[in-house]
Each structure stands twice: as C-alpha cells, then as structure tokens.
Backbone bond lengths (Angstrom), bond angles and torsions (degrees), N, CA, C in turn:
res aa  C-N    CA-C-N  psi(-1)  N-CA   C-N-CA  omega(-1)  CA-C   N-CA-C  phi
1 M - - - 1.470 - - 1.525 109.58 -
2 K 1.332 116.67 125.20 1.460 121.89 177.26 1.528 109.41 -105.51
3 R 1.323 115.98 142.68 1.456 121.70 170.91 1.524 107.38 -109.01
4 I 1.315 115.98 124.32 1.463 121.28 -176.17 1.518 108.91 -125.08
5 K 1.317 116.27 126.83 1.464 120.95 176.49 1.523 108.99 -67.92
6 L 1.307 116.75 133.85 1.461 121.69 -179.74 1.521 109.63 -127.99
7 Y 1.303 115.77 135.59 1.465 122.97 176.81 1.523 107.66 -119.87
8 Q 1.330 116.81 138.15 1.463 120.45 170.59 1.516 108.04 -114.91
9 V 1.326 114.50 123.91 1.465 121.95 -171.11 1.518 109.06 -126.64
10 D 1.321 116.66 135.15 1.465 122.00 172.47 1.526 108.11 -90.85
11 A 1.335 116.28 117.42 1.459 122.61 -173.81 1.519 111.43 -103.35
12 F 1.320 115.83 151.06 1.463 124.93 -178.30 1.526 111.29 63.26
13 T 1.322 115.35 40.25 1.459 121.82 176.10 1.519 108.19 -157.31
14 D 1.337 115.90 162.70 1.468 120.08 175.79 1.525 111.52 -112.25
15 K 1.352 116.71 13.59 1.461 119.84 179.17 1.517 109.95 -146.23
16 V 1.329 115.99 147.23 1.464 118.96 177.26 1.518 110.11 -65.31
17 F 1.323 114.22 153.97 1.463 124.44 -176.99 1.524 112.47 74.47
18 G 1.326 117.49 7.76 1.453 122.09 172.70 1.515 109.88 -116.01
19 G 1.320 116.57 -179.27 1.453 120.91 176.72 1.517 112.23 61.23
20 N 1.333 115.29 -150.00 1.461 121.28 -175.80 1.522 109.52 -121.33
21 P 1.338 118.75 118.31 1.454 120.09 -179.95 1.522 112.17 -74.91
22 A 1.318 116.03 138.60 1.462 122.19 175.68 1.515 108.52 -136.26
23 A 1.319 116.09 145.41 1.458 121.29 171.24 1.521 108.54 -95.39
24 V 1.325 115.88 145.22 1.463 121.85 178.71 1.520 108.41 -129.67
25 C 1.333 116.73 125.98 1.461 122.93 175.14 1.524 108.34 -117.05
26 V 1.322 116.73 119.75 1.462 121.98 177.86 1.528 107.28 -96.57
27 L 1.334 116.38 115.57 1.459 122.48 -172.28 1.523 111.74 -107.57
28 D 1.333 116.35 153.26 1.467 121.32 170.92 1.521 110.69 -79.60
29 E 1.320 116.79 -31.32 1.461 123.14 177.39 1.519 107.86 -154.36
30 W 1.331 115.27 162.37 1.459 118.90 -176.06 1.523 111.65 -67.21
31 L 1.313 114.99 138.91 1.449 122.03 168.94 1.532 108.22 -83.24
32 S 1.316 117.42 171.44 1.456 119.89 174.97 1.523 109.68 -67.00
33 D 1.335 116.32 152.23 1.461 120.15 176.79 1.524 110.77 -56.83
34 E 1.324 116.75 -39.73 1.461 121.11 -179.07 1.522 111.30 -61.58
35 L 1.334 116.57 -43.23 1.458 119.30 -178.89 1.521 111.36 -69.66
36 M 1.328 117.84 -40.46 1.472 119.76 178.31 1.524 110.46 -63.52
37 Q 1.341 117.28 -38.13 1.456 119.08 177.13 1.526 111.50 -65.34
38 K 1.331 116.90 -38.29 1.462 120.19 177.86 1.532 110.79 -65.00
39 I 1.323 117.32 -38.97 1.465 120.56 177.51 1.524 109.99 -65.09
40 G 1.338 116.33 -43.00 1.462 119.88 176.98 1.516 111.86 -59.39
41 N 1.325 115.97 -40.58 1.458 120.15 178.33 1.521 111.39 -67.89
42 E 1.335 116.63 -41.14 1.466 120.60 -179.19 1.528 111.03 -66.58
43 N 1.344 116.92 -38.95 1.468 120.10 178.04 1.521 111.35 -66.44
44 N 1.345 116.33 -34.28 1.467 122.59 175.29 1.524 112.05 56.90
45 L 1.313 115.93 38.83 1.461 122.73 172.30 1.526 108.30 -108.46
46 A 1.323 116.06 167.50 1.459 118.84 179.57 1.525 110.56 -53.81
47 E 1.329 117.21 -44.01 1.466 120.32 175.48 1.518 111.39 -146.18
48 T 1.328 113.75 148.23 1.453 122.66 164.67 1.520 106.74 -115.16
49 A 1.332 116.62 125.77 1.466 121.33 177.68 1.523 109.40 -97.93
50 F 1.322 115.78 136.38 1.459 122.31 174.40 1.525 107.86 -116.17
51 V 1.317 117.00 132.24 1.463 120.72 179.39 1.525 109.95 -129.18
52 V 1.337 115.04 144.91 1.462 122.84 177.63 1.524 107.82 -133.10
53 K 1.325 117.28 132.05 1.458 122.12 -179.01 1.516 110.39 -72.07
54 T 1.333 116.34 134.66 1.464 122.94 175.49 1.522 107.43 -134.87
55 G 1.333 117.39 99.82 1.455 120.48 -174.44 1.512 110.14 66.42
56 E 1.337 116.63 -126.01 1.466 121.48 177.86 1.520 112.32 -90.29
57 D 1.327 117.01 -6.50 1.460 121.88 -176.22 1.520 110.35 -111.40
58 Y 1.347 114.98 -174.15 1.459 121.42 177.51 1.520 109.03 -134.30
59 E 1.324 115.60 151.25 1.456 121.63 164.72 1.525 107.72 -95.57
60 I 1.329 116.36 152.05 1.466 120.63 -178.40 1.515 110.38 -140.04
61 R 1.335 115.51 141.75 1.467 122.86 172.90 1.527 107.84 -137.83
62 W 1.352 116.03 156.17 1.460 121.35 -175.24 1.520 110.61 -131.68
63 F 1.325 116.68 134.66 1.462 122.17 178.81 1.524 110.02 -128.31
64 T 1.334 115.97 129.73 1.459 121.56 166.95 1.531 107.36 -81.38
65 P 1.330 118.82 -177.73 1.465 118.26 174.78 1.529 114.02 -62.07
66 T 1.349 117.74 -16.82 1.470 119.17 -174.31 1.521 115.35 -123.89
67 V 1.347 119.06 -24.79 1.473 120.29 -174.61 1.526 111.16 -147.55
68 E 1.335 115.15 159.53 1.456 120.93 167.19 1.527 107.99 -83.53
69 V 1.336 118.04 138.90 1.462 121.85 -177.37 1.526 110.86 -113.72
70 D 1.343 114.94 159.86 1.464 121.31 -175.90 1.524 112.94 -73.21
71 L 1.331 116.99 -33.20 1.458 121.04 -173.74 1.516 109.09 -158.65
72 C 1.328 115.97 137.76 1.467 120.31 176.63 1.521 108.63 -142.87
73 G 1.320 116.13 119.32 1.455 120.42 -176.81 1.511 113.87 -75.80
74 H 1.344 117.08 -49.51 1.466 118.12 -172.23 1.528 111.31 -68.86
75 A 1.344 117.71 -34.32 1.458 119.29 178.51 1.534 111.33 -74.34
76 T 1.333 117.87 -27.27 1.459 120.31 173.35 1.527 109.98 -69.66
77 L 1.321 116.61 -42.73 1.465 120.66 175.22 1.527 110.15 -59.08
78 A 1.330 116.83 -43.77 1.460 121.35 179.85 1.526 111.28 -64.48
79 A 1.328 116.96 -41.83 1.463 120.40 179.91 1.525 110.65 -63.84
80 A 1.333 117.20 -43.16 1.462 120.21 178.49 1.525 110.87 -63.94
81 Y 1.311 116.94 -40.96 1.469 121.50 176.67 1.526 110.46 -56.85
82 V 1.328 116.97 -45.69 1.466 121.60 179.65 1.524 110.55 -63.95
83 L 1.327 117.44 -44.95 1.468 120.24 -176.35 1.527 111.56 -68.62
84 F 1.312 118.03 -37.34 1.465 120.32 176.51 1.531 111.02 -70.66
85 R 1.330 116.78 -43.97 1.470 119.94 -172.20 1.528 113.34 -80.38
86 Y 1.329 117.01 -44.46 1.464 120.02 -171.44 1.531 113.90 -102.31
87 Y 1.332 117.39 -17.78 1.459 120.70 -178.21 1.531 111.84 -117.12
88 N 1.337 116.21 4.23 1.468 121.97 175.43 1.525 112.14 50.52
89 H 1.323 116.14 45.25 1.465 119.19 179.86 1.521 109.48 -56.94
90 P 1.343 118.01 127.83 1.465 119.82 -167.77 1.521 116.05 -83.86
91 T 1.333 118.30 -23.98 1.464 119.01 -174.05 1.522 110.67 -98.75
92 N 1.305 115.64 144.36 1.455 122.80 -179.98 1.529 107.75 -135.51
93 P 1.340 119.56 110.49 1.464 126.21 14.11 1.533 113.57 -81.57
94 L 1.316 113.68 159.74 1.454 122.73 171.71 1.521 108.34 -80.82
95 K 1.345 116.69 134.81 1.462 120.89 178.66 1.523 109.70 -104.12
96 L 1.323 115.00 127.68 1.459 122.60 179.05 1.524 108.39 -122.45
97 H 1.309 116.07 131.54 1.465 120.35 -177.42 1.521 109.86 -108.89
98 S 1.332 115.55 125.34 1.457 122.06 179.00 1.522 109.45 -110.22
99 R 1.327 116.30 134.81 1.462 121.11 177.31 1.515 111.75 -63.89
100 R 1.325 116.22 -24.53 1.469 119.95 -174.21 1.525 113.75 -106.66
101 S 1.351 117.46 -20.79 1.475 119.58 -175.23 1.523 113.46 -128.34
102 G 1.326 117.93 8.42 1.454 120.20 175.45 1.514 113.55 76.28
103 L 1.334 114.85 -153.41 1.462 121.24 -177.57 1.524 110.97 -77.51
104 L 1.336 115.08 129.19 1.458 122.80 174.48 1.521 107.00 -123.42
105 Q 1.332 116.82 141.78 1.451 120.50 179.03 1.524 110.15 -126.87
106 V 1.333 114.65 147.10 1.458 120.39 177.03 1.522 107.97 -133.33
107 A 1.330 115.97 121.20 1.467 121.83 177.66 1.518 109.07 -105.82
108 H 1.337 116.17 150.36 1.455 118.19 175.13 1.519 110.31 -123.88
109 A 1.328 115.01 143.37 1.464 123.08 176.17 1.517 106.30 -141.53
110 G 1.329 115.89 104.69 1.458 119.21 -173.83 1.512 109.90 64.93
111 E 1.324 117.69 -128.68 1.461 121.51 -179.77 1.526 112.87 -87.24
112 E 1.323 117.29 -6.75 1.459 120.04 -175.40 1.527 111.17 -93.12
113 L 1.325 114.19 141.08 1.464 122.64 176.12 1.519 108.07 -119.84
114 T 1.330 116.14 136.48 1.459 120.58 -177.46 1.518 110.39 -121.38
115 L 1.340 115.52 118.74 1.457 122.39 175.33 1.521 109.36 -81.33
116 D 1.321 117.13 136.98 1.467 123.77 172.07 1.523 106.15 -111.60
117 F 1.346 116.60 102.02 1.457 122.82 -172.85 1.530 110.27 -119.80
118 P 1.334 117.31 156.92 1.470 120.01 173.70 1.525 110.99 -69.57
119 T 1.320 115.90 140.66 1.464 121.73 178.53 1.522 110.48 -74.30
120 D 1.312 116.46 137.81 1.456 121.40 174.43 1.529 109.27 -72.63
121 V 1.316 116.19 154.87 1.464 122.39 177.24 1.523 108.02 -108.76
122 L 1.329 116.13 121.43 1.458 121.69 -175.01 1.518 111.51 -101.83
123 E 1.325 114.92 143.41 1.457 121.40 172.04 1.523 108.71 -130.54
124 T 1.326 116.85 139.99 1.465 120.52 174.94 1.522 109.20 -59.16
125 A 1.324 116.26 137.09 1.464 120.31 -176.43 1.517 110.28 -136.71
126 A 1.321 115.38 155.21 1.463 120.50 170.34 1.529 108.17 -72.38
127 T 1.316 115.57 142.93 1.466 119.47 179.27 1.520 109.53 -78.81
128 P 1.336 118.09 120.95 1.473 118.73 175.82 1.523 110.88 -57.83
129 E 1.320 116.30 134.81 1.464 121.06 -178.97 1.522 111.18 -57.79
130 A 1.321 116.46 -33.41 1.465 119.73 179.87 1.517 111.28 -60.97
131 L 1.343 117.66 -34.17 1.464 120.78 -179.83 1.525 111.28 -75.27
132 I 1.317 117.32 -36.68 1.471 120.02 176.21 1.530 109.36 -60.62
133 T 1.317 116.35 -43.66 1.459 120.47 178.53 1.530 110.81 -68.55
134 A 1.333 116.33 -42.01 1.468 120.32 -176.78 1.514 112.10 -61.57
135 F 1.343 116.86 -40.57 1.467 121.01 -176.76 1.532 112.91 -94.87
136 G 1.313 116.30 -8.85 1.457 119.59 175.10 1.511 115.05 83.93
137 K 1.322 117.62 3.21 1.466 120.92 176.49 1.520 109.08 -167.17
138 A 1.328 115.39 160.38 1.451 120.67 178.82 1.525 110.27 -85.36
139 P 1.323 118.68 141.68 1.463 120.57 175.54 1.519 111.18 -73.36
140 Q 1.321 115.74 164.69 1.464 120.47 174.73 1.524 111.22 -70.93
141 E 1.345 115.92 -36.01 1.466 121.81 -179.67 1.523 108.40 -144.25
142 T 1.325 115.80 151.28 1.461 121.38 176.57 1.527 109.47 -135.10
143 Y 1.329 115.52 136.11 1.462 122.09 178.42 1.515 109.15 -132.62
144 K 1.321 115.55 156.97 1.461 121.59 174.54 1.520 108.34 -123.44
145 G 1.344 115.97 125.23 1.452 121.41 174.45 1.512 110.14 -98.73
146 K 1.319 115.97 -159.75 1.464 120.37 -178.27 1.516 111.75 -60.65
147 T 1.339 116.83 -41.81 1.470 119.33 -175.56 1.528 113.82 -129.34
148 D 1.328 118.91 -14.25 1.462 121.63 -169.96 1.524 111.88 -127.83
149 Y 1.329 115.38 156.01 1.462 121.90 166.07 1.525 108.77 -91.73
150 L 1.327 116.08 143.97 1.460 123.25 171.66 1.522 108.24 -116.12
151 L 1.347 116.15 118.49 1.455 122.16 176.71 1.526 108.23 -109.30
152 V 1.319 116.88 123.29 1.459 121.82 -176.56 1.527 109.59 -104.55
153 F 1.337 115.54 126.31 1.458 121.70 -179.13 1.523 110.27 -115.39
154 Q 1.334 115.40 175.91 1.453 120.69 -171.03 1.525 113.26 -78.89
155 S 1.354 117.60 -38.26 1.459 118.40 -168.12 1.525 112.73 -137.51
156 E 1.322 115.30 157.04 1.455 122.73 174.69 1.528 110.78 -60.99
157 E 1.339 116.73 -37.13 1.461 119.99 -179.09 1.529 111.45 -61.73
158 E 1.339 116.32 -39.30 1.462 119.25 177.98 1.532 110.65 -60.81
159 V 1.322 115.89 -48.70 1.464 120.48 -177.31 1.526 110.59 -62.77
160 A 1.338 116.71 -43.49 1.457 120.51 -179.43 1.526 111.92 -64.94
161 G 1.324 117.35 -30.68 1.455 121.05 -172.91 1.514 115.55 -89.29
162 F 1.320 118.76 -6.19 1.462 120.34 -176.03 1.525 112.00 -64.91
163 N 1.330 115.33 136.16 1.461 123.14 171.05 1.527 106.65 -133.52
164 P 1.325 116.60 74.47 1.464 119.77 -167.99 1.529 113.09 -70.87
165 D 1.315 114.95 158.84 1.458 122.48 172.64 1.534 107.23 -75.22
166 I 1.331 116.42 104.13 1.461 120.51 -172.66 1.527 111.73 -66.82
167 N 1.318 118.11 -30.40 1.466 119.77 177.17 1.526 110.93 -62.61
168 L 1.335 116.84 -38.90 1.461 120.06 177.10 1.531 111.04 -70.92
169 V 1.335 116.99 -40.89 1.474 120.06 175.63 1.525 109.94 -57.66
170 N 1.317 116.04 -41.25 1.460 121.55 -177.87 1.527 112.63 -68.07
171 S 1.320 116.71 -19.31 1.470 120.26 -178.63 1.521 112.95 -80.22
172 V 1.330 117.31 -11.84 1.467 121.55 -177.89 1.532 109.24 -89.23
173 P 1.326 118.85 127.18 1.465 120.95 -177.66 1.532 112.15 -71.76
174 A 1.316 115.69 93.34 1.466 122.36 179.12 1.517 107.72 -165.77
175 R 1.341 116.81 152.78 1.464 119.02 174.65 1.517 110.14 -60.21
176 G 1.352 115.99 -42.66 1.448 119.19 -177.80 1.515 112.06 -163.22
177 I 1.324 114.74 171.98 1.463 123.07 179.88 1.519 108.20 -120.99
178 I 1.331 116.20 119.11 1.463 122.60 175.93 1.525 107.81 -96.00
179 V 1.333 116.92 130.21 1.465 120.40 170.25 1.526 107.14 -115.78
180 S 1.324 116.37 138.87 1.462 119.63 -172.33 1.519 110.70 -149.57
181 A 1.340 114.74 159.13 1.466 121.92 179.23 1.520 108.50 -160.95
182 P 1.338 117.91 164.90 1.473 119.50 173.35 1.523 110.35 -60.05
183 G 1.328 117.12 144.86 1.457 121.19 179.35 1.510 111.86 -95.95
184 K 1.316 115.45 160.81 1.459 120.38 176.52 1.528 111.57 -82.98
185 E 1.334 116.47 -45.06 1.468 121.05 -177.89 1.522 112.26 -109.00
186 V 1.329 116.83 -7.84 1.462 122.71 175.84 1.524 107.49 -129.07
187 D 1.326 116.53 171.23 1.463 119.08 -177.77 1.524 112.51 -67.04
188 F 1.338 116.89 -40.43 1.458 119.16 177.82 1.526 110.36 -152.23
189 V 1.327 114.41 156.20 1.467 121.59 177.22 1.526 107.95 -122.03
190 S 1.333 115.43 162.43 1.462 119.31 -179.87 1.515 110.53 -156.93
191 R 1.331 114.31 167.62 1.468 123.71 165.87 1.526 106.78 -141.88
192 F 1.350 115.92 161.16 1.464 119.35 -174.44 1.523 109.75 -140.42
193 F 1.337 115.62 121.32 1.459 122.02 -178.64 1.532 108.50 -113.86
194 C 1.348 116.37 126.57 1.470 118.41 -173.10 1.528 111.81 -144.27
195 P 1.341 117.61 59.40 1.472 119.82 -178.75 1.518 113.50 -63.30
196 Q 1.343 118.05 -23.73 1.465 118.86 -178.01 1.527 112.83 -68.69
197 V 1.334 117.86 -16.68 1.462 119.82 175.64 1.534 110.55 -110.57
198 G 1.320 116.35 18.77 1.448 120.55 171.88 1.518 115.67 91.02
199 I 1.341 118.15 8.52 1.465 122.15 -178.54 1.527 108.28 -125.89
200 T 1.321 117.18 120.01 1.463 119.34 -179.39 1.526 110.63 -64.16
201 E 1.337 116.84 -56.58 1.465 121.45 175.07 1.515 108.69 -136.34
202 D 1.323 115.89 123.85 1.457 120.72 179.71 1.524 108.86 -82.21
203 P 1.349 118.62 132.04 1.466 119.82 -174.68 1.529 114.68 -62.97
204 V 1.335 117.19 -48.66 1.476 120.86 178.76 1.530 107.07 -146.89
205 T 1.324 116.57 123.73 1.465 120.73 -167.38 1.524 110.78 -118.63
206 G 1.344 116.26 99.51 1.456 119.62 179.79 1.513 112.58 -59.45
207 S 1.346 117.14 -44.96 1.463 120.00 -175.95 1.526 111.98 -64.02
208 A 1.337 118.54 -31.54 1.469 120.63 177.66 1.521 111.33 -62.68
209 H 1.340 116.48 -25.36 1.462 119.45 -179.17 1.530 112.69 -78.75
210 T 1.346 117.37 -8.68 1.469 119.10 168.32 1.526 109.84 -72.89
211 T 1.326 116.72 -20.52 1.462 123.17 175.50 1.529 110.46 -91.27
212 L 1.318 116.20 -44.60 1.459 121.07 -176.53 1.527 112.62 -68.06
213 T 1.320 117.60 -38.91 1.472 120.46 -173.45 1.520 113.22 -62.28
214 P 1.347 120.03 -49.89 1.465 117.28 179.25 1.526 113.31 -62.97
215 Y 1.354 116.42 -35.26 1.465 118.72 179.04 1.527 110.56 -63.86
216 W 1.338 117.58 -52.49 1.462 119.96 -175.28 1.524 112.20 -73.18
217 S 1.322 117.36 -27.94 1.463 119.80 175.63 1.523 110.57 -62.37
218 E 1.327 115.28 -45.14 1.468 118.83 179.44 1.526 110.81 -69.45
219 R 1.300 117.26 -42.62 1.477 120.47 -176.84 1.522 111.69 -66.31
220 L 1.344 117.28 -40.23 1.465 121.33 -175.79 1.521 113.01 -94.11
221 G 1.334 116.69 -9.10 1.460 120.13 177.63 1.516 113.77 68.54
222 K 1.342 117.12 36.42 1.455 120.89 178.79 1.522 109.40 -145.08
223 K 1.320 115.63 149.20 1.461 120.87 -176.69 1.517 112.35 -86.92
224 K 1.319 118.43 -34.69 1.457 122.31 -176.78 1.523 108.90 -107.21
225 L 1.343 115.68 128.72 1.456 120.34 -172.81 1.518 110.68 -134.87
226 T 1.333 115.27 150.42 1.460 121.22 173.02 1.526 108.58 -102.55
227 A 1.340 115.76 145.05 1.460 119.77 -173.99 1.519 110.20 -143.40
228 K 1.329 115.28 152.97 1.458 122.07 174.31 1.517 108.20 -137.31
229 Q 1.343 115.99 134.39 1.460 120.11 172.93 1.515 108.13 -97.89
230 L 1.323 115.96 126.35 1.467 122.05 -167.28 1.525 113.16 -94.24
231 S 1.310 117.63 40.11 1.466 120.39 171.79 1.523 109.00 -74.36
232 A 1.322 116.72 176.43 1.462 120.16 178.15 1.529 111.26 -60.91
233 R 1.344 118.26 -35.39 1.461 121.81 -179.35 1.528 111.51 -83.22
234 Q 1.312 117.44 -28.23 1.462 126.19 -179.51 1.536 112.52 60.27
235 G 1.312 113.97 157.44 1.455 120.41 178.37 1.507 110.45 -159.07
236 N 1.334 115.91 151.10 1.465 121.97 -178.00 1.522 110.33 -118.25
237 L 1.322 114.90 136.60 1.452 121.01 -178.18 1.524 109.75 -138.23
238 T 1.320 115.41 152.07 1.455 122.15 167.48 1.516 106.72 -117.88
239 C 1.315 116.84 129.78 1.462 121.28 -174.83 1.527 109.86 -122.18
240 E 1.318 115.68 143.57 1.457 120.92 177.87 1.520 109.44 -132.68
241 Y 1.334 115.88 125.12 1.459 122.06 -178.85 1.519 109.63 -87.86
242 L 1.341 115.74 121.91 1.462 121.52 -176.72 1.524 111.52 -122.05
243 G 1.318 116.77 28.65 1.463 119.63 -179.40 1.520 110.91 85.31
244 E 1.323 117.57 -107.06 1.461 120.75 -178.88 1.530 112.69 -77.86
245 R 1.343 116.85 -10.92 1.463 120.79 179.11 1.526 109.54 -125.78
246 V 1.326 114.90 158.33 1.458 122.86 176.77 1.522 108.42 -129.35
247 N 1.314 117.51 133.53 1.458 121.84 170.91 1.529 108.84 -97.40
248 I 1.324 116.19 130.98 1.461 122.19 -179.43 1.519 107.22 -127.78
249 T 1.331 116.69 117.60 1.461 121.53 -172.35 1.518 111.40 -114.01
250 G 1.331 115.31 139.09 1.453 120.94 176.01 1.513 110.40 -164.07
251 K 1.317 115.79 179.62 1.458 122.11 178.74 1.526 109.46 -110.97
252 A 1.343 115.64 171.95 1.464 120.80 178.61 1.522 109.26 -150.55
253 V 1.334 115.87 153.80 1.463 121.65 178.20 1.525 109.19 -139.69
254 T 1.324 115.94 148.24 1.456 121.26 177.88 1.521 110.90 -79.11
255 Y 1.334 116.20 132.64 1.465 121.22 171.00 1.523 110.63 -97.54
256 L 1.355 116.04 -44.21 1.467 117.53 178.74 1.518 110.20 -154.00
257 T 1.329 115.32 155.70 1.446 122.57 166.26 1.525 106.59 -125.48
258 G 1.322 115.98 142.67 1.447 119.54 -177.49 1.508 111.23 -163.69
259 E 1.314 115.06 -163.81 1.464 120.64 -177.70 1.512 108.14 -144.24
260 I 1.330 116.04 134.97 1.442 119.99 177.20 1.521 108.89 -108.92
261 E 1.321 116.48 152.60 1.460 122.88 177.76 1.515 108.81 -118.56
262 V 1.320 116.76 119.62 1.470 120.65 -177.83 1.523 109.51 -132.87
C-alpha cells in the first residue's frame, strides 16, 4: 500500500471553482503506467500530473481519465504552483522535463506563473465536413497543428454559443478541436473540445494556446496578447509569441490537499 500526497489546483484563475482543475501527485519514483492511468481515471479531472525529482529539476507526465497526453498546460501550471508553494522549489524558473515534449519551464513572479512552451506549427487545412455539421456552420479559416484543429470564426458570440454534436467531433482524427474568434474585452477567445482523450470540453487549455498564440499574433500584429477561454468555468491567460517558444501566463489556487492510498 502506497500513500501519495495529492493536490487539486484550479489553474488559470484567481478563485476556486474557476479555471481548469488539475490533480498533482509528487512522487519519489515513477509508478507503473497502468497505476498512473487508474489514478487519472479515479480523479476524473481533465488531467492528473505526476512529477518526480531528478537532480534540481523534475520530470512530468500527464494523464486524462483515459490516456496519457503529450502536453498539458494547465496541469503543468498546477504542478509548478504546488512545487513552488508546498515544496519550496529554490530555482526560478522551474525546469520540467517531458518525455514527449522536451524541456518545459515555469517562472513565477508574485501570484503569476508563466509557462515556457514550444510553439505549435500550423498549416492551412480543409475543414472536415463532420466539423461543419457538428458546429452548424463553416469557419472562416481552418488550420491543423501537431495534434489539434483550429477553427476560426467571426465573433465571440458564435464561439460562446456553440453546442456541437460531440459524436461528430469525436469522429475527426485529432486530439481536440479549438474554436476561436476575436474577443470583445480581450484579444481573442476560444473553446476546446477533446472527446477523443476523454474530455467533452476542457475548461481552460494551456497547450491549445501554443496553437492560438502564433495565429493571433500574426493576425493582430502584436506579440503579447490577452485571452479568455469561454467554458462554463472560464479562464484568463496572457500569451506572448517568441517565435519557436510561447509564454503563457496565469494564476492558480489550491482547492484541496489530501492523500491517496493505492
């Protein structure tokens, strides 16, 4: 029987019950993939992050309730928040190594945490007919990144009002579907649907902003942008386009600390 400290953190928000909840487990050594997947399923959050200390740095992996994923922004933000706040991590930025996404860094300044992530590479794509039917209209532009489609629409109201056919969304071969438009009070807004990884709609998706930031930076002609994800919980982000890297900044708050027995 193992006892593992578990933290649940709301990321990209300054208040509980907002942003995107993530579980964080700080381990002495890696558990089996099967056990980590079972913990992710039991937590039933968009992601559970597992971290293991290696020298002065940490390794990190992320599990949804159904699969391990290549990159997760909000759970990385949550993990860094836990390591800075509860483990007094001494170096700033914190370096996290991912087997699937390479070196990731998180810096903190006051209450703000900034992710340093690799920029996604976008290519113009044909819009899958299933997505046009699922969302009830064709986007103005469609792009394909490493794992996701980006559909660009005209207005914030359109993005906020979508109630897509999730079965059709799930039929498209992609980790997820990002829908986005210019914002009224921020530079751009978005939502993210990812049923193929076990989440119908992700509340706030840091990794999607590695795709959104280069697109909106070029379109708006500015490097630093404000963003809001229009899920029911909502989340606020500041993004900065740095060429091959993207900085994504937000806040986080603790919802619970506890211990699991496995």
